[in-house]
N, C-alpha and C positions, 0 to 999 in steps of 0.2 A: 100329595094333593095337587091337582092341576088347576092353574089359574088361566082363565080365558080372557083375552084382551080384545075388545071391540073397537075398531077404528071407524069413526064417522067421517065420511068423505064429503057429505053434503050438509050444509048447515040447515037446521030446522026452521020451520016457520016461513016467513016471507022471503028470507034469503035463499031458500031452497026452490022457490018457484021459478019457472022459466022467465027470463027477462023479456020485456016488451021490445018491439023493434025501435021505439023511440029511445029507450034506455041504451040499447046497443049502439044506436047511431051517435048518441051523445058521448058514450064511452069511447067509441072509435075516434070521435073528433078530439076529445081531450087527450087521447093517446097520441094522436097525430101532432097536437100542439106540443106535448112534452117531448116527442121525438125530434121535431123540427127546430124548436127554439129553446129548449131547456137542456136536453141531453147533449152533453159535450158542446155547450154553446160557445165556449172559447177554445174549441179544438183548432189546431193549426191546419189550415187548408189553403195554401197559397194559390193565388189566381194563376192558372197556366198561361204560358205564352201562346201566341197564334201559331198554328202549324204551318208547315211549308206548303200544304195544299190549300191554304186559305186564299181566296181571290185577292184580298188586299195585299198579301205578301207576294203572290205570284206576279203582280203588276210591277213590283220593284226589282231592282237588279243590284248586284254587288253588295257593298256595305249597307246600302239603304234597305235591302231585303233583310239583313240581320237585324237592323234597328226596327224594322216594321213589325217584327214579332212582339215587340213590347208596346204596341199601340194601345191595347186595352188599359195597361197600367198607366200610360201617359194620360189618357183621357180621364181616368179616375183622379189622378193627382191634380190635373188642371181644374177639374170641377171642385175639388177640395180647396184649392187655392182661391177660387172665386168666392166660395162660401166664407173662407177666412178673411178675405179682403172686405167683404160686406160687414163682418163682425168688427174689424178694426176701425171702419169708418162710421158705423152706426151702433156700436156696442154700448156706448155710454160716455161718461166723462173720459177725458184723455188720461193715459197712464195705464195702470195695471188692469182695470176692468175691461178696457177695449182690447188689450192684448189677450186677456183671458177669454173673452168672447170669441176672438179669432181662432185661438188654439182649440177651444171647445167645438167650434164648427169644423175645423180641419181634422181633428183626431178620429172621429167616427168614420169619416170618408176614407181616410188612409187605412183604418182597421179592416175595411171590407176586402182589402187585398189579401189578407192572411187569415182573418177570423170573421167570416160574414155574419153568422148568427150573433156573435158577441157584439159586432158593430151596431146592430139594431138596438140592443139594450143600452149600449153606451150612448147612442144618439138620443134616446129618451132621457137618460140621466143628464147629458150635456145640455139638452133643451131646458130642463128644469133650472139648472144652475145659471144658464144664460139669461133666462127670464127674470131671475132675481137681480142680476147686475145690469139689466137693460134700462134704457131711458124710461121716464115716467109714461110717455105716450104708448109704450108697449105693455104696460101693466095690465094683467088680466088676459093676455094673449099667451097661450102655451108656446108659441113659436115666434120669437122675434125674427127679423129678416134673415140673419145669418143661419139660425137654427132651422128656419123654414126651408131654405135652399139645401142645407146640409142633410136634413132628414129626407127630403125628396130624393136626393142623390143616393143616400144609403138604402132607401126602400128599393130604388130601381136596380142598383148594383147587386144587392142581396137577392132580389127576385130573379135576376139574370143568372146568378150562380147557383140557385136552388130550384126547388120544384114549384109548380103553381100553387099547391096547397100551402106552402110556406108564405107565399105572397098574400094569400087570403087571410092567413092568421095575422100577419104583420099589419094589414089594413084594419082589421077588427081591433087589434090592440092599440093601434094609433088613434082610432076613434074613441076608445075607452079612456086612454090617457088624456087626450085633448079635452074631453068633457070634464074629467075629474080635475085636471090642472086649471081649466078656466074658472071653475067654481071655487078653487082653493086660493089661487094666486090673486084674484081680484073679484070685485062684485060682478054679478051677472047682469050685464046691460045689453046683451045681444051683440056687442061689438067684440067679436072674437074671430079668430082665423081657423077655427076647427072645420067649418064647412068648406073653406077654400082648400085646406089641406086634404080633406077627404075626397073632394072632387078631383083635384089635380093628381093625387096619388092613385085614385081609382083608374083614371085614364092611363097613367103611366104603367101601372101594374097590369091593366088589361092588354096593353100593347105587348108587354113582355110575355104575358101568358099566351097570347095568340102566337107569338114568335116561338115559344116553347112547343106549343101543340103542332105548329107547322113543321118544325124541325124534327120532332118525334115521328110525325106522320111520314115525312120524307125518308127518315132512317128506316122505318118499317117497310115502306114501299121499296127502298133500295135492297133491304135484306130479303124481301119476298121475291124481288126480281132476280137476285142472285141465286136464291134457292130454286126458283123456277127454271132459270137458265141451266143450273147444274142438273136438275131432274130431266130437263129436255135433252141435254147432252147425253146423260146416262141412258135415257130411253132410246135415243138415236143409236147409241153404241150397241145396246142390246138388240135392237131391231136389225142393225147391220150384221151383227154376229149371227143372228138367226138366219138372215138371208144367206150368208156365207156358208153356214152349216147345212142349209138345204142344198145349196149348189154342190158342196163337197160330198154330201150324201149321194146325190145323183151321180156324180163323177165316179166316186169309189165303188158304189154299188154296181155300176155298169162294168167296171173292170173286173170286179170280183165275180160277177156273173159269167163274164167271158172266160175267166180262169177255170171256173167250175165246169162249164160246158166243154171246154177244150180238154180238160183232164178226163172227163167222162168219155169223150169221143176218141181220144188219142189211142187207146189200145186196139180199137177196131181198124185203125189205119195201118197197122203193122200185122203182117201175116205171121201167125204163131208166135205172139209176143211171149217173152219169158214170164214166169209167174211173179218174179220179183218186180218186173216192170209194171205188171197189172196192179200189184199191191201198192206200188209207189204212186201210180196215178190215182188209185182209189183213195189213198191217204191224202193226196193233194186235193182231190175233190171234196172229201169230208171236211178238211180244214177250211177250204174256201167257202163251203156252204155254212159252216159254223161261224166263220168270221162275218159272212154276209148277214146271217141271222142276228148276231150280236150288234153289228153296225146298224141294222134297221131298228133294233130295240133301243139303242142308245140315242142315235141321231133322229130317229123317227118322231120323237116326242116334240121336236122343235117345229114340226109342221102344223100350220093352222088347219082347222077342220075343213076349210074350203080350199086348201092348197092342193093343186094337182101337179104332179111331176110333168115337166115339159116333154112333149112327144119327140122333139128334135134334140140332138146332142147339144151340150152346152157350147156357147160360142168360144172361139179361139182367135188368135191373131190372124189366122187364115181367112176369117170372116170379116176382117177389118175394112176391106174395100167396100163391102156392102153397107157398113155403118157410115163410112165417109160419103157414099152416094146418097144416103138418106139425109145427112145433115146438109149436103150441097143442095138438095131439093128444098130444104127448109130455108135456104138463103145464105148459108155460111160458106164463104170461100176458104177451102182448106186444102193443104197439100201434105203428102206423106213422103218422108225420107227414111230409107232403111239403110243402115250401115252394118258391116260385118257379115259373117257367113250365116245365112238363114238356116235354122235347124229346128227340129221339133223339140219343144220343151215340155216338162211335166204339165199335165192338164190343169192343175191348180194354178200354176204360174201363168199359163196362157189365158185362163179364164179371168184371173185377177187383172192382168194387163189389159185385156179387152174392156173390162168394166171400168177401169181407171180412165182409159182414153174416152170411153163413152160418157162418163160423168164430167170429165174436163170439157169436152165439146158441148155438153148440155149447159154447163155453166157459162160458156162463152155465148151461146145463143140467148141465154136468159139475161145475163148481166151486161153484155157488151154487144147489143144488136148493131149490125153493120160492120163489125170488125172482121178481120180475117185471121185464120189459125194455121198453125203448122204442127204436124205430128212427127216426131223423130223417134225412131226405134233403132236401138243399137244392140246387136248381138255381140257380146264380149265373152272372154274366156270364163269369167266368174259368174255370169248371169245375164240379165236383161236390163237395159237402160231405156227409160221412157222420158220424153220431154214434150209437153204440150204447151205451146205458148201462143197467145193471141195479141194482136195489135190493139192499141186504144181505139175506142169507137170514134167514128167521125164526128166532127163538130160543125154545125149544130146537130144534135141528135134528132133524127126524124122519127125514131121509134124509142119510146121510153123503156128502160130496163125493167124486166119483170122481177118483182121481189121473190126471193126464194126462202126456204125454211132454214138455210144455213147448215144442212146436213150432208151436203155433197163432200166437202173436204173431210168431215169426220169419217164418212164411210170409206173414202180412199185411204186415209191413215190407218183405219182398222184393218183393211185388207193388206196393206204393206206391213203392218206390225205382225200380223199372223204369219207372214212369210219371212219374218226377220229381215225385212228390207229397210230402206231409208227413203225418206220423202221430204221435199221442201216445197212450199207453196207460198207465193207472195207476188207483189207487183214487180214487173220487169222495169229495167231502166228507162224504156221509152214510154212508160205509162200504161202498158198492157198488163197482162197477168201470165204467170209462168208456173207450171207444175212439173217438177222433176222427180223421178222415181228410179230407184235401183232395186231390182228383185234378184237376190242371189240364187244361184243354181249350183249345187255341188258338182264337182267334176265327174264323179262316178255316175250321177244321174244323167249328165249330158252325154257321157259316153254310151250309156245304155240307150238313150234316145236316139243317138246317131246310129247305133247298131240296129 
């Protein structure tokens, strides 16, 4: 015999109906109250010290900087002592009641340093005990002077250490407690400090809440700016890689086309060439055409739809004089110094070197108008050295610097990185700016270029 068990997941009747928005709002509010002020109310959460990046700490030096990190704790302790002093002087008759009122005012304030939510509840309990031992003139008032100051301090410190929602709940519970205590501790004559407590605490909690909101907004803006800067840098890097891929595509495609054409024409330049030679040239041409096709298929995808391959060959260091003439016409005084044995380098190295010099001079025109520049090119055994340095702009500046997008240095670094080179860029000792690059060239490549 088979027994079937039915499990009812939704209660019948009214409980099974969808909840109204008002009910869900109230349930969420009570859940927030339980989470903020009841759940682990006395959990140990010590007040952290100020960080080294805090403006208050940065303005100090030496041992004072170390002590400055404890400033929040010192402020809380001082405020607690003020409340305790008020309790000692106005708590009641001399002796134990005055001392008790002082300790009851001090304890909740000190507790905010380690258990903020629990300090709020302790403050309400301490206020009740203090009201019982207070002088006759304070009967009927939930907060005698020491408790009044102590509770305001507790509300403020706890609000600073928690979220704005917790501050709102503490304010509501303070009003409920004040109204109840005023009616229980003494006759209701309207002479109570509930209104003063609610007004002052509302102002303090509002200030703290605004501070919370501004700080969170500043953190969100900072985080968004960081993400935006990262995305901008990443996009710049991809754009520069795309540009380099286009240029390399044009360079390599040109050379492969030359190889294919020469391999096809070579047999006709020799009278009665051997069959093996013709087959070798045919194989060379087939491989060159296949490589060119594959190159166009792989690198051709990086071209934009409106991109057109340049009609003229890609620039090299031999075209640098024309670039310098152009920037001189734009008003930049620039000189070129070449050291070492000038030789032909791989076209990728020549192209990257030309672009780096071009970008460095453009940055000088843009960011240091009126300055002069110097371009140094060094042909060394292991590669090519570049140094572009500009003097500081004259003072006073007659022409304001033009703000750039900040992509020039990124593009130069990417070109150097793709050639396994090294690059440094930064201010020079005289106040100008200097870009130093080394592009390695293997010895075998140099020998082939020289040949």
